[in-house]
PQR file with spaces between the fields and no chain letter, atoms N, CA, C, O and H, PARSE charges and radii, in Angstrom:
ATOM       1  N    MET     1    -140.869  -69.297   81.531 -0.4000 1.5000
ATOM       2  CA   MET     1    -142.277  -69.591   81.549 -0.0000 2.0000
ATOM       3  C    MET     1    -143.059  -68.281   81.579  0.5500 1.7000
ATOM       4  O    MET     1    -142.790  -67.396   82.391 -0.5500 1.4000
ATOM       5  N    GLU     2    -144.043  -68.178   80.665 -0.4000 1.5000
ATOM       6  CA   GLU     2    -144.836  -66.950   80.579 -0.0000 2.0000
ATOM       7  C    GLU     2    -146.015  -67.006   81.530  0.5500 1.7000
ATOM       8  O    GLU     2    -146.580  -68.067   81.796 -0.5500 1.4000
ATOM       9  H    GLU     2    -144.261  -68.898   80.005  0.4000 1.0000
ATOM      10  N    SER     3    -146.369  -65.842   82.032 -0.4000 1.5000
ATOM      11  CA   SER     3    -147.549  -65.778   82.897 -0.0000 2.0000
ATOM      12  C    SER     3    -148.807  -65.724   82.021  0.5500 1.7000
ATOM      13  O    SER     3    -148.759  -65.206   80.905 -0.5500 1.4000
ATOM      14  H    SER     3    -145.911  -64.980   81.816  0.4000 1.0000
ATOM      15  N    PRO     4    -149.915  -66.248   82.512 -0.5600 1.5000
ATOM      16  CA   PRO     4    -151.149  -66.215   81.717  0.2800 2.0000
ATOM      17  C    PRO     4    -151.622  -64.782   81.513  0.5500 1.7000
ATOM      18  O    PRO     4    -151.494  -63.933   82.395 -0.5500 1.4000
ATOM      19  N    LYS     5    -152.169  -64.538   80.332 -0.4000 1.5000
ATOM      20  CA   LYS     5    -152.657  -63.186   80.037 -0.0000 2.0000
ATOM      21  C    LYS     5    -154.009  -62.973   80.707  0.5500 1.7000
ATOM      22  O    LYS     5    -154.912  -63.804   80.609 -0.5500 1.4000
ATOM      23  H    LYS     5    -152.273  -65.227   79.615  0.4000 1.0000
ATOM      24  N    ILE     6    -154.119  -61.867   81.374 -0.4000 1.5000
ATOM      25  CA   ILE     6    -155.362  -61.524   82.059 -0.0000 2.0000
ATOM      26  C    ILE     6    -156.018  -60.401   81.275  0.5500 1.7000
ATOM      27  O    ILE     6    -155.400  -59.375   80.992 -0.5500 1.4000
ATOM      28  H    ILE     6    -153.386  -61.192   81.454  0.4000 1.0000
ATOM      29  N    SER     7    -157.277  -60.613   80.930 -0.4000 1.5000
ATOM      30  CA   SER     7    -158.009  -59.614   80.165 -0.0000 2.0000
ATOM      31  C    SER     7    -158.578  -58.561   81.102  0.5500 1.7000
ATOM      32  O    SER     7    -159.287  -58.883   82.056 -0.5500 1.4000
ATOM      33  H    SER     7    -157.779  -61.447   81.160  0.4000 1.0000
ATOM      34  N    SER     8    -158.271  -57.332   80.831 -0.4000 1.5000
ATOM      35  CA   SER     8    -158.838  -56.246   81.625 -0.0000 2.0000
ATOM      36  C    SER     8    -160.084  -55.718   80.916  0.5500 1.7000
ATOM      37  O    SER     8    -160.232  -55.935   79.713 -0.5500 1.4000
ATOM      38  H    SER     8    -157.695  -57.070   80.057  0.4000 1.0000
ATOM      39  N    PRO     9    -160.980  -55.034   81.620 -0.5600 1.5000
ATOM      40  CA   PRO     9    -162.230  -54.576   81.016  0.2800 2.0000
ATOM      41  C    PRO     9    -162.041  -53.691   79.791  0.5500 1.7000
ATOM      42  O    PRO     9    -162.890  -53.705   78.900 -0.5500 1.4000
ATOM      43  N    GLY    10    -160.987  -52.943   79.716 -0.4000 1.5000
ATOM      44  CA   GLY    10    -160.769  -52.066   78.573 -0.0000 2.0000
ATOM      45  C    GLY    10    -160.185  -52.757   77.361  0.5500 1.7000
ATOM      46  O    GLY    10    -160.094  -52.146   76.296 -0.5500 1.4000
ATOM      47  H    GLY    10    -160.298  -52.931   80.440  0.4000 1.0000
ATOM      48  N    GLN    11    -159.787  -54.007   77.486 -0.4000 1.5000
ATOM      49  CA   GLN    11    -159.111  -54.714   76.411 -0.0000 2.0000
ATOM      50  C    GLN    11    -160.015  -55.666   75.635  0.5500 1.7000
ATOM      51  O    GLN    11    -159.532  -56.361   74.742 -0.5500 1.4000
ATOM      52  H    GLN    11    -159.861  -54.503   78.351  0.4000 1.0000
ATOM      53  N    ASP    12    -161.294  -55.720   75.939 -0.4000 1.5000
ATOM      54  CA   ASP    12    -162.165  -56.689   75.291 -0.0000 2.0000
ATOM      55  C    ASP    12    -162.759  -56.192   73.971  0.5500 1.7000
ATOM      56  O    ASP    12    -163.516  -56.923   73.332 -0.5500 1.4000
ATOM      57  H    ASP    12    -161.686  -55.155   76.664  0.4000 1.0000
ATOM      58  N    GLY    13    -162.438  -54.981   73.553 -0.4000 1.5000
ATOM      59  CA   GLY    13    -162.950  -54.460   72.296 -0.0000 2.0000
ATOM      60  C    GLY    13    -164.273  -53.725   72.441  0.5500 1.7000
ATOM      61  O    GLY    13    -164.753  -53.142   71.469 -0.5500 1.4000
ATOM      62  H    GLY    13    -161.823  -54.387   74.072  0.4000 1.0000
ATOM      63  N    LEU    14    -164.867  -53.734   73.607 -0.4000 1.5000
ATOM      64  CA   LEU    14    -166.127  -53.033   73.814 -0.0000 2.0000
ATOM      65  C    LEU    14    -165.899  -51.833   74.721  0.5500 1.7000
ATOM      66  O    LEU    14    -166.489  -51.721   75.796 -0.5500 1.4000
ATOM      67  H    LEU    14    -164.476  -54.207   74.396  0.4000 1.0000
ATOM      68  N    ALA    15    -165.046  -50.956   74.273 -0.4000 1.5000
ATOM      69  CA   ALA    15    -164.806  -49.727   75.009 -0.0000 2.0000
ATOM      70  C    ALA    15    -166.065  -48.866   74.938  0.5500 1.7000
ATOM      71  O    ALA    15    -167.027  -49.227   74.259 -0.5500 1.4000
ATOM      72  H    ALA    15    -164.566  -51.047   73.400  0.4000 1.0000
ATOM      73  N    ILE    16    -166.062  -47.762   75.617 -0.4000 1.5000
ATOM      74  CA   ILE    16    -167.238  -46.891   75.671 -0.0000 2.0000
ATOM      75  C    ILE    16    -167.683  -46.489   74.261  0.5500 1.7000
ATOM      76  O    ILE    16    -168.877  -46.521   73.966 -0.5500 1.4000
ATOM      77  H    ILE    16    -165.281  -47.470   76.168  0.4000 1.0000
ATOM      78  N    VAL    17    -166.768  -46.122   73.410 -0.4000 1.5000
ATOM      79  CA   VAL    17    -167.117  -45.692   72.055 -0.0000 2.0000
ATOM      80  C    VAL    17    -167.708  -46.849   71.266  0.5500 1.7000
ATOM      81  O    VAL    17    -168.736  -46.683   70.609 -0.5500 1.4000
ATOM      82  H    VAL    17    -165.798  -46.096   73.650  0.4000 1.0000
ATOM      83  N    ASN    18    -167.082  -48.015   71.317 -0.4000 1.5000
ATOM      84  CA   ASN    18    -167.597  -49.162   70.589 -0.0000 2.0000
ATOM      85  C    ASN    18    -168.920  -49.645   71.160  0.5500 1.7000
ATOM      86  O    ASN    18    -169.762  -50.149   70.417 -0.5500 1.4000
ATOM      87  H    ASN    18    -166.247  -48.150   71.850  0.4000 1.0000
ATOM      88  N    ARG    19    -169.116  -49.502   72.452 -0.4000 1.5000
ATOM      89  CA   ARG    19    -170.352  -49.940   73.097 -0.0000 2.0000
ATOM      90  C    ARG    19    -171.537  -49.139   72.577  0.5500 1.7000
ATOM      91  O    ARG    19    -172.619  -49.697   72.395 -0.5500 1.4000
ATOM      92  H    ARG    19    -168.432  -49.093   73.056  0.4000 1.0000
ATOM      93  N    ARG    20    -171.360  -47.857   72.336 -0.4000 1.5000
ATOM      94  CA   ARG    20    -172.447  -47.032   71.800 -0.0000 2.0000
ATOM      95  C    ARG    20    -172.856  -47.532   70.424  0.5500 1.7000
ATOM      96  O    ARG    20    -174.047  -47.628   70.125 -0.5500 1.4000
ATOM      97  H    ARG    20    -170.481  -47.403   72.484  0.4000 1.0000
ATOM      98  N    HIS    21    -171.882  -47.851   69.588 -0.4000 1.5000
ATOM      99  CA   HIS    21    -172.197  -48.364   68.257 -0.0000 2.0000
ATOM     100  C    HIS    21    -172.896  -49.716   68.360  0.5500 1.7000
ATOM     101  O    HIS    21    -173.857  -49.985   67.639 -0.5500 1.4000
ATOM     102  H    HIS    21    -170.915  -47.773   69.831  0.4000 1.0000
ATOM     103  N    TYR    22    -172.410  -50.552   69.251 -0.4000 1.5000
ATOM     104  CA   TYR    22    -173.025  -51.865   69.459 -0.0000 2.0000
ATOM     105  C    TYR    22    -174.485  -51.713   69.882  0.5500 1.7000
ATOM     106  O    TYR    22    -175.355  -52.410   69.359 -0.5500 1.4000
ATOM     107  H    TYR    22    -171.629  -50.334   69.836  0.4000 1.0000
ATOM     108  N    ASP    23    -174.760  -50.815   70.817 -0.4000 1.5000
ATOM     109  CA   ASP    23    -176.130  -50.604   71.284 -0.0000 2.0000
ATOM     110  C    ASP    23    -177.024  -50.110   70.164  0.5500 1.7000
ATOM     111  O    ASP    23    -178.158  -50.569   70.030 -0.5500 1.4000
ATOM     112  H    ASP    23    -174.054  -50.249   71.242  0.4000 1.0000
ATOM     113  N    ARG    24    -176.530  -49.183   69.359 -0.4000 1.5000
ATOM     114  CA   ARG    24    -177.330  -48.672   68.233 -0.0000 2.0000
ATOM     115  C    ARG    24    -177.664  -49.775   67.249  0.5500 1.7000
ATOM     116  O    ARG    24    -178.807  -49.890   66.807 -0.5500 1.4000
ATOM     117  H    ARG    24    -175.608  -48.810   69.468  0.4000 1.0000
ATOM     118  N    VAL    25    -176.692  -50.574   66.905 -0.4000 1.5000
ATOM     119  CA   VAL    25    -176.925  -51.670   65.957 -0.0000 2.0000
ATOM     120  C    VAL    25    -177.876  -52.696   66.563  0.5500 1.7000
ATOM     121  O    VAL    25    -178.751  -53.215   65.869 -0.5500 1.4000
ATOM     122  H    VAL    25    -175.763  -50.481   67.264  0.4000 1.0000
ATOM     123  N    TYR    26    -177.714  -52.989   67.835 -0.4000 1.5000
ATOM     124  CA   TYR    26    -178.585  -53.960   68.506 -0.0000 2.0000
ATOM     125  C    TYR    26    -180.041  -53.483   68.494  0.5500 1.7000
ATOM     126  O    TYR    26    -180.932  -54.239   68.105 -0.5500 1.4000
ATOM     127  H    TYR    26    -177.003  -52.567   68.398  0.4000 1.0000
ATOM     128  N    TYR    27    -180.288  -52.255   68.910 -0.4000 1.5000
ATOM     129  CA   TYR    27    -181.665  -51.750   68.953 -0.0000 2.0000
ATOM     130  C    TYR    27    -182.253  -51.620   67.555  0.5500 1.7000
ATOM     131  O    TYR    27    -183.438  -51.885   67.355 -0.5500 1.4000
ATOM     132  H    TYR    27    -179.565  -51.641   69.226  0.4000 1.0000
ATOM     133  N    PHE    28    -181.443  -51.217   66.595 -0.4000 1.5000
ATOM     134  CA   PHE    28    -181.929  -51.142   65.219 -0.0000 2.0000
ATOM     135  C    PHE    28    -182.339  -52.528   64.720  0.5500 1.7000
ATOM     136  O    PHE    28    -183.371  -52.668   64.065 -0.5500 1.4000
ATOM     137  H    PHE    28    -180.480  -51.001   66.758  0.4000 1.0000
ATOM     138  N    SER    29    -181.545  -53.546   65.023 -0.4000 1.5000
ATOM     139  CA   SER    29    -181.871  -54.897   64.567 -0.0000 2.0000
ATOM     140  C    SER    29    -183.142  -55.413   65.237  0.5500 1.7000
ATOM     141  O    SER    29    -183.916  -56.135   64.609 -0.5500 1.4000
ATOM     142  H    SER    29    -180.706  -53.432   65.555  0.4000 1.0000
ATOM     143  N    GLN    30    -183.368  -55.055   66.496 -0.4000 1.5000
ATOM     144  CA   GLN    30    -184.582  -55.485   67.177 -0.0000 2.0000
ATOM     145  C    GLN    30    -185.819  -54.816   66.590  0.5500 1.7000
ATOM     146  O    GLN    30    -186.853  -55.462   66.422 -0.5500 1.4000
ATOM     147  H    GLN    30    -182.739  -54.469   67.006  0.4000 1.0000
ATOM     148  N    ILE    31    -185.722  -53.532   66.277 -0.4000 1.5000
ATOM     149  CA   ILE    31    -186.839  -52.822   65.658 -0.0000 2.0000
ATOM     150  C    ILE    31    -187.111  -53.367   64.264  0.5500 1.7000
ATOM     151  O    ILE    31    -188.268  -53.533   63.878 -0.5500 1.4000
ATOM     152  H    ILE    31    -184.882  -53.006   66.413  0.4000 1.0000
ATOM     153  N    LEU    32    -186.060  -53.644   63.510 -0.4000 1.5000
ATOM     154  CA   LEU    32    -186.213  -54.214   62.180 -0.0000 2.0000
ATOM     155  C    LEU    32    -186.867  -55.592   62.245  0.5500 1.7000
ATOM     156  O    LEU    32    -187.724  -55.898   61.417 -0.5500 1.4000
ATOM     157  H    LEU    32    -185.120  -53.509   63.824  0.4000 1.0000
ATOM     158  N    ALA    33    -186.486  -56.419   63.198 -0.4000 1.5000
ATOM     159  CA   ALA    33    -187.084  -57.743   63.356 -0.0000 2.0000
ATOM     160  C    ALA    33    -188.571  -57.639   63.693  0.5500 1.7000
ATOM     161  O    ALA    33    -189.374  -58.411   63.170 -0.5500 1.4000
ATOM     162  H    ALA    33    -185.790  -56.170   63.871  0.4000 1.0000
ATOM     163  N    LEU    34    -188.942  -56.711   64.549 -0.4000 1.5000
ATOM     164  CA   LEU    34    -190.356  -56.505   64.880 -0.0000 2.0000
ATOM     165  C    LEU    34    -191.135  -56.056   63.653  0.5500 1.7000
ATOM     166  O    LEU    34    -192.252  -56.522   63.424 -0.5500 1.4000
ATOM     167  H    LEU    34    -188.289  -56.084   64.974  0.4000 1.0000
ATOM     168  N    PHE    35    -190.559  -55.158   62.863 -0.4000 1.5000
ATOM     169  CA   PHE    35    -191.194  -54.679   61.643 -0.0000 2.0000
ATOM     170  C    PHE    35    -191.399  -55.833   60.649  0.5500 1.7000
ATOM     171  O    PHE    35    -192.462  -55.937   60.037 -0.5500 1.4000
ATOM     172  H    PHE    35    -189.652  -54.779   63.049  0.4000 1.0000
ATOM     173  N    ILE    36    -190.410  -56.679   60.489 -0.4000 1.5000
ATOM     174  CA   ILE    36    -190.521  -57.820   59.585 -0.0000 2.0000
ATOM     175  C    ILE    36    -191.589  -58.790   60.084  0.5500 1.7000
ATOM     176  O    ILE    36    -192.366  -59.317   59.287 -0.5500 1.4000
ATOM     177  H    ILE    36    -189.546  -56.594   60.986  0.4000 1.0000
ATOM     178  N    PHE    37    -191.633  -59.030   61.384 -0.4000 1.5000
ATOM     179  CA   PHE    37    -192.643  -59.912   61.970 -0.0000 2.0000
ATOM     180  C    PHE    37    -194.050  -59.388   61.679  0.5500 1.7000
ATOM     181  O    PHE    37    -194.938  -60.163   61.322 -0.5500 1.4000
ATOM     182  H    PHE    37    -191.002  -58.602   62.031  0.4000 1.0000
ATOM     183  N    ILE    38    -194.257  -58.086   61.828 -0.4000 1.5000
ATOM     184  CA   ILE    38    -195.559  -57.481   61.552 -0.0000 2.0000
ATOM     185  C    ILE    38    -195.892  -57.588   60.069  0.5500 1.7000
ATOM     186  O    ILE    38    -197.033  -57.882   59.715 -0.5500 1.4000
ATOM     187  H    ILE    38    -193.536  -57.457   62.118  0.4000 1.0000
ATOM     188  N    LEU    39    -194.917  -57.355   59.199 -0.4000 1.5000
ATOM     189  CA   LEU    39    -195.167  -57.483   57.758 -0.0000 2.0000
ATOM     190  C    LEU    39    -195.537  -58.913   57.376  0.5500 1.7000
ATOM     191  O    LEU    39    -196.405  -59.114   56.527 -0.5500 1.4000
ATOM     192  H    LEU    39    -193.989  -57.117   59.487  0.4000 1.0000
ATOM     193  N    VAL    40    -194.905  -59.897   57.980 -0.4000 1.5000
ATOM     194  CA   VAL    40    -195.232  -61.297   57.688 -0.0000 2.0000
ATOM     195  C    VAL    40    -196.650  -61.608   58.145  0.5500 1.7000
ATOM     196  O    VAL    40    -197.375  -62.311   57.442 -0.5500 1.4000
ATOM     197  H    VAL    40    -194.200  -59.733   58.670  0.4000 1.0000
ATOM     198  N    ILE    41    -197.061  -61.107   59.296 -0.4000 1.5000
ATOM     199  CA   ILE    41    -198.438  -61.319   59.760 -0.0000 2.0000
ATOM     200  C    ILE    41    -199.432  -60.715   58.778  0.5500 1.7000
ATOM     201  O    ILE    41    -200.425  -61.351   58.424 -0.5500 1.4000
ATOM     202  H    ILE    41    -196.471  -60.536   59.867  0.4000 1.0000
ATOM     203  N    ILE    42    -199.170  -59.497   58.343 -0.4000 1.5000
ATOM     204  CA   ILE    42    -200.063  -58.842   57.377 -0.0000 2.0000
ATOM     205  C    ILE    42    -200.125  -59.644   56.083  0.5500 1.7000
ATOM     206  O    ILE    42    -201.206  -59.833   55.527 -0.5500 1.4000
ATOM     207  H    ILE    42    -198.364  -58.980   58.631  0.4000 1.0000
ATOM     208  N    TRP    43    -198.983  -60.115   55.599 -0.4000 1.5000
ATOM     209  CA   TRP    43    -198.937  -60.911   54.371 -0.0000 2.0000
ATOM     210  C    TRP    43    -199.735  -62.202   54.519  0.5500 1.7000
ATOM     211  O    TRP    43    -200.468  -62.591   53.610 -0.5500 1.4000
ATOM     212  H    TRP    43    -198.104  -59.961   56.051  0.4000 1.0000
ATOM     213  N    LEU    44    -199.595  -62.860   55.658 -0.4000 1.5000
ATOM     214  CA   LEU    44    -200.322  -64.112   55.876 -0.0000 2.0000
ATOM     215  C    LEU    44    -201.827  -63.901   55.924  0.5500 1.7000
ATOM     216  O    LEU    44    -202.587  -64.690   55.363 -0.5500 1.4000
ATOM     217  H    LEU    44    -199.000  -62.544   56.396  0.4000 1.0000
ATOM     218  N    VAL    45    -202.251  -62.856   56.580 -0.4000 1.5000
ATOM     219  CA   VAL    45    -203.684  -62.603   56.723 -0.0000 2.0000
ATOM     220  C    VAL    45    -204.294  -62.146   55.400  0.5500 1.7000
ATOM     221  O    VAL    45    -205.373  -62.602   55.023 -0.5500 1.4000
ATOM     222  H    VAL    45    -201.633  -62.215   57.035  0.4000 1.0000
ATOM     223  N    GLU    46    -203.617  -61.261   54.705 -0.4000 1.5000
ATOM     224  CA   GLU    46    -204.180  -60.685   53.484 -0.0000 2.0000
ATOM     225  C    GLU    46    -204.109  -61.625   52.273  0.5500 1.7000
ATOM     226  O    GLU    46    -205.033  -61.643   51.460 -0.5500 1.4000
ATOM     227  H    GLU    46    -202.740  -60.890   55.011  0.4000 1.0000
ATOM     228  N    HIS    47    -203.043  -62.393   52.142 -0.4000 1.5000
ATOM     229  CA   HIS    47    -202.825  -63.135   50.897 -0.0000 2.0000
ATOM     230  C    HIS    47    -202.876  -64.652   51.039  0.5500 1.7000
ATOM     231  O    HIS    47    -203.112  -65.348   50.051 -0.5500 1.4000
ATOM     232  H    HIS    47    -202.292  -62.378   52.802  0.4000 1.0000
ATOM     233  N    LEU    48    -202.665  -65.177   52.229 -0.4000 1.5000
ATOM     234  CA   LEU    48    -202.604  -66.627   52.375 -0.0000 2.0000
ATOM     235  C    LEU    48    -203.701  -67.195   53.269  0.5500 1.7000
ATOM     236  O    LEU    48    -203.636  -68.369   53.634 -0.5500 1.4000
ATOM     237  H    LEU    48    -202.473  -64.612   53.031  0.4000 1.0000
ATOM     238  N    GLY    49    -204.688  -66.414   53.627 -0.4000 1.5000
ATOM     239  CA   GLY    49    -205.826  -66.921   54.376 -0.0000 2.0000
ATOM     240  C    GLY    49    -205.654  -66.996   55.881  0.5500 1.7000
ATOM     241  O    GLY    49    -206.449  -67.645   56.561 -0.5500 1.4000
ATOM     242  H    GLY    49    -204.741  -65.461   53.330  0.4000 1.0000
ATOM     243  N    GLY    50    -204.648  -66.353   56.405 -0.4000 1.5000
ATOM     244  CA   GLY    50    -204.463  -66.301   57.849 -0.0000 2.0000
ATOM     245  C    GLY    50    -203.736  -67.504   58.403  0.5500 1.7000
ATOM     246  O    GLY    50    -203.184  -68.318   57.662 -0.5500 1.4000
ATOM     247  H    GLY    50    -204.003  -65.826   55.853  0.4000 1.0000
ATOM     248  N    ILE    51    -203.745  -67.601   59.737 -0.4000 1.5000
ATOM     249  CA   ILE    51    -203.105  -68.727   60.413 -0.0000 2.0000
ATOM     250  C    ILE    51    -204.147  -69.394   61.291  0.5500 1.7000
ATOM     251  O    ILE    51    -205.064  -68.735   61.782 -0.5500 1.4000
ATOM     252  H    ILE    51    -204.193  -66.939   60.339  0.4000 1.0000
ATOM     253  N    GLY    52    -204.016  -70.668   61.486 -0.4000 1.5000
ATOM     254  CA   GLY    52    -204.954  -71.401   62.328 -0.0000 2.0000
ATOM     255  C    GLY    52    -204.771  -72.890   62.143  0.5500 1.7000
ATOM     256  O    GLY    52    -203.832  -73.341   61.487 -0.5500 1.4000
ATOM     257  H    GLY    52    -203.271  -71.203   61.087  0.4000 1.0000
ATOM     258  N    PHE    53    -205.691  -73.657   62.739 -0.4000 1.5000
ATOM     259  CA   PHE    53    -205.622  -75.107   62.662 -0.0000 2.0000
ATOM     260  C    PHE    53    -206.802  -75.697   61.899  0.5500 1.7000
ATOM     261  O    PHE    53    -206.988  -76.914   61.900 -0.5500 1.4000
ATOM     262  H    PHE    53    -206.453  -73.291   63.272  0.4000 1.0000
ATOM     263  N    ASP    54    -207.609  -74.848   61.244 -0.4000 1.5000
ATOM     264  CA   ASP    54    -208.794  -75.341   60.536 -0.0000 2.0000
ATOM     265  C    ASP    54    -208.436  -76.076   59.253  0.5500 1.7000
ATOM     266  O    ASP    54    -208.996  -77.136   58.974 -0.5500 1.4000
ATOM     267  H    ASP    54    -207.459  -73.859   61.243  0.4000 1.0000
ATOM     268  N    LYS    55    -207.521  -75.537   58.477 -0.4000 1.5000
ATOM     269  CA   LYS    55    -207.123  -76.132   57.197 -0.0000 2.0000
ATOM     270  C    LYS    55    -205.617  -76.395   57.215  0.5500 1.7000
ATOM     271  O    LYS    55    -204.877  -75.698   57.910 -0.5500 1.4000
ATOM     272  H    LYS    55    -207.065  -74.677   58.704  0.4000 1.0000
ATOM     273  N    PRO    56    -205.156  -77.397   56.454 -0.5600 1.5000
ATOM     274  CA   PRO    56    -203.714  -77.648   56.404  0.2800 2.0000
ATOM     275  C    PRO    56    -202.907  -76.457   55.885  0.5500 1.7000
ATOM     276  O    PRO    56    -201.784  -76.225   56.331 -0.5500 1.4000
ATOM     277  N    SER    57    -203.480  -75.703   54.945 -0.4000 1.5000
ATOM     278  CA   SER    57    -202.746  -74.541   54.428 -0.0000 2.0000
ATOM     279  C    SER    57    -202.577  -73.471   55.503  0.5500 1.7000
ATOM     280  O    SER    57    -201.553  -72.790   55.539 -0.5500 1.4000
ATOM     281  H    SER    57    -204.393  -75.892   54.583  0.4000 1.0000
ATOM     282  N    GLN    58    -203.559  -73.318   56.370 -0.4000 1.5000
ATOM     283  CA   GLN    58    -203.438  -72.356   57.460 -0.0000 2.0000
ATOM     284  C    GLN    58    -202.433  -72.832   58.507  0.5500 1.7000
ATOM     285  O    GLN    58    -201.720  -72.024   59.103 -0.5500 1.4000
ATOM     286  H    GLN    58    -204.392  -73.872   56.341  0.4000 1.0000
ATOM     287  N    THR    59    -202.380  -74.125   58.725 -0.4000 1.5000
ATOM     288  CA   THR    59    -201.423  -74.666   59.687 -0.0000 2.0000
ATOM     289  C    THR    59    -199.997  -74.441   59.213  0.5500 1.7000
ATOM     290  O    THR    59    -199.121  -74.109   60.012 -0.5500 1.4000
ATOM     291  H    THR    59    -202.959  -74.781   58.241  0.4000 1.0000
ATOM     292  N    PHE    60    -199.755  -74.618   57.917 -0.4000 1.5000
ATOM     293  CA   PHE    60    -198.410  -74.382   57.393 -0.0000 2.0000
ATOM     294  C    PHE    60    -198.004  -72.921   57.524  0.5500 1.7000
ATOM     295  O    PHE    60    -196.809  -72.631   57.592 -0.5500 1.4000
ATOM     296  H    PHE    60    -200.466  -74.887   57.267  0.4000 1.0000
ATOM     297  N    ASN    61    -198.946  -72.001   57.563 -0.4000 1.5000
ATOM     298  CA   ASN    61    -198.625  -70.573   57.648 -0.0000 2.0000
ATOM     299  C    ASN    61    -197.927  -70.196   58.948  0.5500 1.7000
ATOM     300  O    ASN    61    -197.391  -69.094   59.060 -0.5500 1.4000
ATOM     301  H    ASN    61    -199.916  -72.237   57.508  0.4000 1.0000
ATOM     302  N    PHE    62    -197.923  -71.093   59.934 -0.4000 1.5000
ATOM     303  CA   PHE    62    -197.134  -70.828   61.135 -0.0000 2.0000
ATOM     304  C    PHE    62    -195.643  -70.842   60.808  0.5500 1.7000
ATOM     305  O    PHE    62    -194.859  -70.139   61.444 -0.5500 1.4000
ATOM     306  H    PHE    62    -198.358  -71.988   59.843  0.4000 1.0000
ATOM     307  N    HIS    63    -195.256  -71.636   59.825 -0.4000 1.5000
ATOM     308  CA   HIS    63    -193.839  -71.758   59.470 -0.0000 2.0000
ATOM     309  C    HIS    63    -193.239  -70.410   59.048  0.5500 1.7000
ATOM     310  O    HIS    63    -192.254  -69.981   59.649 -0.5500 1.4000
ATOM     311  H    HIS    63    -195.894  -72.207   59.308  0.4000 1.0000
ATOM     312  N    PRO    64    -193.802  -69.718   58.026 -0.5600 1.5000
ATOM     313  CA   PRO    64    -193.199  -68.429   57.682  0.2800 2.0000
ATOM     314  C    PRO    64    -193.360  -67.377   58.772  0.5500 1.7000
ATOM     315  O    PRO    64    -192.588  -66.420   58.821 -0.5500 1.4000
ATOM     316  N    LEU    65    -194.344  -67.538   59.640 -0.4000 1.5000
ATOM     317  CA   LEU    65    -194.526  -66.586   60.735 -0.0000 2.0000
ATOM     318  C    LEU    65    -193.379  -66.680   61.726  0.5500 1.7000
ATOM     319  O    LEU    65    -192.902  -65.655   62.214 -0.5500 1.4000
ATOM     320  H    LEU    65    -194.972  -68.315   59.600  0.4000 1.0000
ATOM     321  N    PHE    66    -192.924  -67.897   62.033 -0.4000 1.5000
ATOM     322  CA   PHE    66    -191.888  -68.058   63.042 -0.0000 2.0000
ATOM     323  C    PHE    66    -190.481  -68.099   62.457  0.5500 1.7000
ATOM     324  O    PHE    66    -189.520  -68.127   63.225 -0.5500 1.4000
ATOM     325  H    PHE    66    -193.311  -68.729   61.636  0.4000 1.0000
ATOM     326  N    MET    67    -190.317  -68.103   61.168 -0.4000 1.5000
ATOM     327  CA   MET    67    -188.981  -68.134   60.572 -0.0000 2.0000
ATOM     328  C    MET    67    -188.139  -66.898   60.911  0.5500 1.7000
ATOM     329  O    MET    67    -186.941  -67.058   61.148 -0.5500 1.4000
ATOM     330  H    MET    67    -191.098  -68.080   60.544  0.4000 1.0000
ATOM     331  N    PRO    68    -188.687  -65.678   60.950 -0.5600 1.5000
ATOM     332  CA   PRO    68    -187.837  -64.522   61.301  0.2800 2.0000
ATOM     333  C    PRO    68    -187.420  -64.487   62.768  0.5500 1.7000
ATOM     334  O    PRO    68    -186.523  -63.725   63.127 -0.5500 1.4000
ATOM     335  N    CYS    69    -188.036  -65.278   63.609 -0.4000 1.5000
ATOM     336  CA   CYS    69    -187.735  -65.222   65.066 -0.0000 2.0000
ATOM     337  C    CYS    69    -186.371  -65.733   65.392  0.5500 1.7000
ATOM     338  O    CYS    69    -185.981  -65.749   66.560 -0.5500 1.4000
ATOM     339  H    CYS    69    -188.765  -65.898   63.317  0.4000 1.0000
């Protein structure tokens, strides 16, 4: 009968070296998502009449605004 395998902290694939790469990719993706969110807001305001509840077309503009989230 085999004993159950116990995972030690160094065996999970997120060693110190890999953790640095993970952090860089994570922060880069967060900055990129913020940039895309800002670009979508600018696009909605400049070309599609903004966002709001006054007209049905403005109400639909919430959809592309929240899609990158």
